[in-house]
C-alpha positions in Angstrom: 147.8 79.2 147.8 149.0 80.3 144.4 146.2 78.4 142.7 143.6 80.0 145.0 144.9 83.5 144.0 144.9 82.7 140.3 141.3 81.3 140.6 140.2 84.3 142.6 141.7 86.7 140.0 140.1 84.7 137.1 136.7 84.8 138.9 137.0 88.5 139.5 137.9 89.1 135.8 134.9 87.1 134.7 132.7 89.0 137.1 134.0 92.4 135.8 133.4 91.5 132.2 129.8 90.3 132.8 129.1 93.4 135.0 130.2 95.8 132.3 128.1 94.1 129.7 124.9 94.2 131.7 121.8 94.9 129.6 119.3 97.2 131.2 115.5 96.9 130.8 113.8 99.1 128.2 112.4 101.3 131.0 115.8 101.8 132.6 117.4 102.9 129.2 114.4 105.2 128.7 114.6 106.8 132.1 118.4 107.2 131.9 118.2 108.7 128.4 115.4 111.2 129.4 117.3 112.2 132.6 120.5 112.7 130.7 118.7 114.8 128.1 117.1 116.9 130.8 120.5 117.6 132.3 122.0 118.5 128.8 124.2 115.4 128.8 123.5 114.8 125.1 126.1 112.2 124.4 124.8 110.1 127.3 121.2 110.6 126.2 122.2 109.4 122.7 124.0 106.4 124.1 120.9 105.3 126.1 118.4 106.0 123.3 120.6 104.1 120.9 120.8 101.1 123.2 117.0 101.2 123.7 116.5 101.2 120.0 119.1 98.4 119.4 118.0 96.1 122.3 114.2 96.9 122.2 113.4 97.8 118.5 109.7 97.0 119.0 109.4 98.2 122.6 107.0 100.7 124.1 109.5 103.6 123.8 111.3 102.5 120.6 109.6 105.1 118.4 110.2 108.0 120.7 113.8 106.9 121.2 114.3 106.7 117.5 112.8 110.2 117.0 115.0 111.6 119.8 118.2 110.4 118.1 117.3 112.7 115.3 116.1 115.5 117.5 119.1 115.7 119.7 121.5 115.5 116.7 119.6 118.3 114.9 118.6 120.7 117.6 121.2 120.2 120.3 124.4 119.1 118.6 123.8 120.6 115.1 124.9 117.3 113.6 122.5 117.5 110.6 123.8 114.5 108.6 123.4 112.2 111.6 120.0 113.7 112.4 118.8 113.1 108.8 119.9 109.5 109.0 117.9 109.0 112.3 114.8 110.9 111.1 114.7 109.0 107.8 115.0 105.7 109.7 112.2 106.8 112.1 109.9 107.7 109.2 110.6 104.4 107.5 110.1 102.3 110.6 107.2 104.2 112.2 105.2 105.8 109.3 102.0 106.0 111.2 103.4 107.4 114.5 102.2 110.7 115.9 105.8 112.0 115.6 106.1 111.2 111.9 104.8 114.7 110.9 107.3 116.2 113.3 110.2 114.3 111.8 109.2 115.3 108.3 109.0 119.0 109.5 112.4 118.7 111.1 113.8 117.3 107.9 112.4 120.2 105.9 113.5 123.0 108.3 116.7 121.6 109.7 119.4 124.2 110.1 117.2 127.2 109.2 116.7 130.2 111.4 113.2 130.2 113.0 112.6 133.7 111.5 113.1 132.1 108.0 110.2 129.7 108.6 106.7 130.5 107.6 105.1 128.7 110.5 102.9 131.6 111.7 101.0 132.9 108.8 100.3 136.6 108.9 96.6 137.4 109.1 96.0 141.0 108.2 92.4 140.9 109.6 93.7 139.8 113.0 96.4 142.4 113.1 94.9 144.9 115.6 97.9 147.3 115.3 96.5 148.6 112.0 93.4 150.2 113.5 
């Protein structure tokens, strides 16, 4: 009976180790990350985006996940050093992606107050308040 208990405990231990290390599909990491982000669970979102990038670096959602690592760090956590690292990695790996201009803009404007940015040029001809 003692051998049976030992074998059962050993088997349970092996099962627990393998269950904890289960790798999800790219779509599952993406869905989990987006859901966590939507619910303002930023650390969980970062964890899932990181795993997506690590496990599926050439996957369908890899570019967006890489960008989001920078975006969350910059805009939600105000962790600018980490954000710069991720944005630069994104630009290097995905130079032709639609989000590359956004990553470059984020790098230039990171940490600045929106009122300091000249993103809405003033057009005096369009200002109807001066009539």
